[in-house]
OpenMM code with the backbone's topology and positions (N, CA, C; nanometers):
from openmm import Vec3, app, unit

residues = "MET GLU LYS LEU GLU VAL ASP GLU SER ALA ARG LYS THR VAL TYR ILE GLY ASN ILE VAL LYS GLU LYS GLY GLU VAL THR VAL PRO PRO LEU GLY SER LYS PRO LEU GLY LYS LYS ARG GLU GLU LYS PRO LEU SER GLU ASN LEU VAL ASP ASN PRO ASP VAL PRO PRO LEU GLU".split()
positions = [
    Vec3(-4.0985, 1.3120, 3.1002),
    Vec3(-3.9624, 1.2767, 3.0682),
    Vec3(-3.8708, 1.3902, 3.1148),
    Vec3(-3.7634, 1.3536, 3.1827),
    Vec3(-3.6696, 1.4524, 3.2346),
    Vec3(-3.5550, 1.4720, 3.1351),
    Vec3(-3.5183, 1.5949, 3.1083),
    Vec3(-3.4083, 1.6248, 3.0167),
    Vec3(-3.2859, 1.6636, 3.0980),
    Vec3(-3.1725, 1.6149, 3.0533),
    Vec3(-3.0471, 1.6480, 3.1190),
    Vec3(-2.9826, 1.7657, 3.0481),
    Vec3(-2.9179, 1.8506, 3.1265),
    Vec3(-2.8478, 1.9642, 3.0678),
    Vec3(-2.7016, 1.9259, 3.0465),
    Vec3(-2.6456, 1.9759, 2.9384),
    Vec3(-2.5061, 1.9477, 2.9058),
    Vec3(-2.4258, 2.0757, 2.9197),
    Vec3(-2.3190, 2.0670, 2.9960),
    Vec3(-2.2299, 2.1815, 3.0127),
    Vec3(-2.1460, 2.1948, 2.8855),
    Vec3(-2.1614, 2.3048, 2.8130),
    Vec3(-2.0913, 2.3250, 2.6857),
    Vec3(-1.9395, 2.3259, 2.7039),
    Vec3(-1.8901, 2.3686, 2.8198),
    Vec3(-1.7451, 2.3720, 2.8413),
    Vec3(-1.6880, 2.2313, 2.8607),
    Vec3(-1.7731, 2.1335, 2.8891),
    Vec3(-1.7268, 1.9968, 2.9100),
    Vec3(-1.7086, 1.9213, 2.7786),
    Vec3(-1.7598, 1.9765, 2.6693),
    Vec3(-1.7443, 1.9097, 2.5399),
    Vec3(-1.5987, 1.9154, 2.4959),
    Vec3(-1.5565, 1.8095, 2.4336),
    Vec3(-1.4190, 1.8038, 2.3844),
    Vec3(-1.4228, 1.7788, 2.2347),
    Vec3(-1.3319, 1.8429, 2.1653),
    Vec3(-1.3194, 1.8173, 2.0221),
    Vec3(-1.1853, 1.7499, 1.9975),
    Vec3(-1.1817, 1.6682, 1.8978),
    Vec3(-1.0592, 1.5970, 1.8628),
    Vec3(-0.9980, 1.6649, 1.7416),
    Vec3(-0.8720, 1.7028, 1.7547),
    Vec3(-0.8013, 1.7629, 1.6425),
    Vec3(-0.7347, 1.6507, 1.5646),
    Vec3(-0.7837, 1.6243, 1.4435),
    Vec3(-0.7304, 1.5123, 1.3657),
    Vec3(-0.6158, 1.5538, 1.2745),
    Vec3(-0.5794, 1.6787, 1.2749),
    Vec3(-0.4718, 1.7267, 1.1885),
    Vec3(-0.3369, 1.6671, 1.2222),
    Vec3(-0.3146, 1.6291, 1.3463),
    Vec3(-0.1845, 1.5753, 1.3843),
    Vec3(-0.1801, 1.4225, 1.3794),
    Vec3(-0.2856, 1.3586, 1.3319),
    Vec3(-0.2875, 1.2125, 1.3222),
    Vec3(-0.2039, 1.1655, 1.2035),
    Vec3(-0.2022, 1.2424, 1.0966),
    Vec3(-0.1288, 1.2045, 0.9758),
    Vec3(0.0201, 1.2085, 1.0045),
    Vec3(0.0897, 1.1008, 0.9680),
    Vec3(0.2328, 1.0922, 0.9930),
    Vec3(0.3093, 1.1753, 0.8911),
    Vec3(0.4245, 1.2202, 0.9335),
    Vec3(0.5135, 1.2906, 0.8417),
    Vec3(0.5678, 1.1899, 0.7412),
    Vec3(0.6018, 1.2372, 0.6235),
    Vec3(0.6498, 1.1473, 0.5187),
    Vec3(0.7815, 1.0805, 0.5555),
    Vec3(0.8616, 1.1413, 0.6386),
    Vec3(0.9920, 1.0871, 0.6735),
    Vec3(0.9876, 0.9779, 0.7792),
    Vec3(0.8750, 0.9605, 0.8438),
    Vec3(0.8664, 0.8617, 0.9509),
    Vec3(0.8671, 0.7200, 0.8945),
    Vec3(0.9251, 0.6280, 0.9699),
    Vec3(0.9326, 0.4882, 0.9288),
    Vec3(0.8140, 0.4139, 0.9884),
    Vec3(0.7462, 0.3357, 0.9068),
    Vec3(0.6345, 0.2558, 0.9539),
    Vec3(0.6869, 0.1209, 1.0003),
    Vec3(0.6491, 0.0808, 1.1199),
    Vec3(0.6917, -0.0475, 1.1745),
    Vec3(0.5825, -0.1496, 1.1458),
    Vec3(0.6169, -0.2619, 1.0797),
    Vec3(0.5149, -0.3627, 1.0494),
    Vec3(0.4713, -0.4358, 1.1759),
    Vec3(0.3531, -0.4969, 1.1748),
    Vec3(0.3068, -0.5730, 1.2905),
    Vec3(0.3975, -0.6923, 1.3176),
    Vec3(0.4002, -0.7348, 1.4416),
    Vec3(0.4815, -0.8508, 1.4778),
    Vec3(0.4364, -0.9736, 1.4001),
    Vec3(0.5312, -1.0514, 1.3527),
    Vec3(0.4997, -1.1743, 1.2816),
    Vec3(0.4758, -1.1548, 1.1334),
    Vec3(0.4748, -1.0313, 1.0866),
    Vec3(0.4524, -1.0097, 0.9436),
    Vec3(0.5837, -1.0281, 0.8685),
    Vec3(0.5707, -1.0638, 0.7428),
    Vec3(0.6892, -1.0854, 0.6605),
    Vec3(0.7212, -0.9562, 0.5863),
    Vec3(0.8483, -0.9232, 0.5750),
    Vec3(0.8843, -0.8007, 0.5037),
    Vec3(0.8461, -0.8091, 0.3562),
    Vec3(0.7992, -0.6975, 0.3023),
    Vec3(0.7595, -0.6935, 0.1625),
    Vec3(0.8753, -0.6455, 0.0768),
    Vec3(0.8767, -0.6904, -0.0467),
    Vec3(0.9730, -0.6393, -0.1416),
    Vec3(1.1093, -0.7057, -0.1377),
    Vec3(1.1358, -0.7886, -0.0407),
    Vec3(1.2644, -0.8565, -0.0360),
    Vec3(1.2530, -0.9889, -0.1106),
    Vec3(1.3468, -1.0114, -0.2008),
    Vec3(1.3480, -1.1366, -0.2764),
    Vec3(1.4309, -1.2390, -0.2006),
    Vec3(1.3868, -1.3618, -0.2075),
    Vec3(1.4624, -1.4699, -0.1453),
    Vec3(1.5783, -1.5106, -0.2349),
    Vec3(1.6820, -1.5608, -0.1718),
    Vec3(1.7932, -1.6156, -0.2491),
    Vec3(1.7485, -1.7475, -0.3087),
    Vec3(1.7845, -1.7689, -0.4344),
    Vec3(1.7498, -1.8967, -0.4954),
    Vec3(1.8496, -2.0008, -0.4484),
    Vec3(1.7966, -2.1132, -0.4042),
    Vec3(1.8811, -2.2225, -0.3592),
    Vec3(1.9133, -2.3113, -0.4788),
    Vec3(2.0262, -2.3784, -0.4753),
    Vec3(2.0575, -2.4697, -0.5862),
    Vec3(1.9547, -2.5829, -0.5932),
    Vec3(1.9260, -2.6270, -0.7140),
    Vec3(1.8271, -2.7326, -0.7334),
    Vec3(1.8809, -2.8665, -0.6855),
    Vec3(1.7904, -2.9482, -0.6368),
    Vec3(1.8263, -3.0819, -0.5915),
    Vec3(1.8673, -3.1672, -0.7110),
    Vec3(1.9585, -3.2607, -0.6880),
    Vec3(2.0026, -3.3501, -0.7960),
    Vec3(1.8892, -3.4400, -0.8431),
    Vec3(1.7928, -3.4691, -0.7552),
    Vec3(1.6834, -3.5601, -0.7883),
    Vec3(1.5642, -3.4886, -0.8517),
    Vec3(1.5738, -3.3590, -0.8720),
    Vec3(1.4620, -3.2824, -0.9239),
    Vec3(1.4391, -3.3115, -1.0717),
    Vec3(1.3127, -3.3354, -1.1055),
    Vec3(1.2741, -3.3510, -1.2452),
    Vec3(1.1931, -3.2269, -1.2806),
    Vec3(1.2471, -3.1428, -1.3691),
    Vec3(1.1810, -3.0183, -1.4061),
    Vec3(1.0723, -3.0475, -1.5078),
    Vec3(0.9464, -3.0208, -1.4692),
    Vec3(0.8326, -3.0452, -1.5576),
    Vec3(0.7904, -2.9115, -1.6164),
    Vec3(0.8039, -2.8913, -1.7479),
    Vec3(0.7687, -2.7626, -1.8080),
    Vec3(0.6193, -2.7321, -1.8038),
    Vec3(0.5351, -2.8327, -1.7771),
    Vec3(0.3908, -2.8101, -1.7691),
    Vec3(0.3489, -2.7479, -1.6364),
    Vec3(0.4365, -2.7498, -1.5385),
    Vec3(0.4051, -2.6954, -1.4060),
    Vec3(0.4579, -2.5521, -1.3994),
    Vec3(0.3693, -2.4544, -1.3700),
    Vec3(0.4155, -2.3149, -1.3641),
    Vec3(0.5043, -2.2921, -1.2418),
    Vec3(0.5959, -2.1967, -1.2490),
    Vec3(0.6844, -2.1700, -1.1350),
    Vec3(0.6083, -2.1053, -1.0194),
    Vec3(0.6573, -2.1277, -0.8994),
    Vec3(0.5999, -2.0643, -0.7805),
    Vec3(0.6469, -1.9201, -0.7758),
    Vec3(0.5622, -1.8335, -0.7230),
    Vec3(0.6024, -1.6929, -0.7122),
    Vec3(0.5961, -1.6475, -0.5708),
] * unit.nanometer
topology = app.Topology()
chain = topology.addChain("A")
for resn in residues:
    res = topology.addResidue(resn, chain)
    for name in ("N", "CA", "C"):
        topology.addAtom(name, app.Element.getBySymbol(name[0]), res)
């Protein structure tokens, strides 16, 4: 079996210290995602709506 020699100067190390974002940076959500934390405006109820107290509200 033949062994290959590795040139030690060819090795590369990855510095992971700069991967962490600064706290002040803004994170951009992926395309097509819905924003979190924003509440929708409530629309007026339809005149034909029958409110059934047995049905829980949507969240």
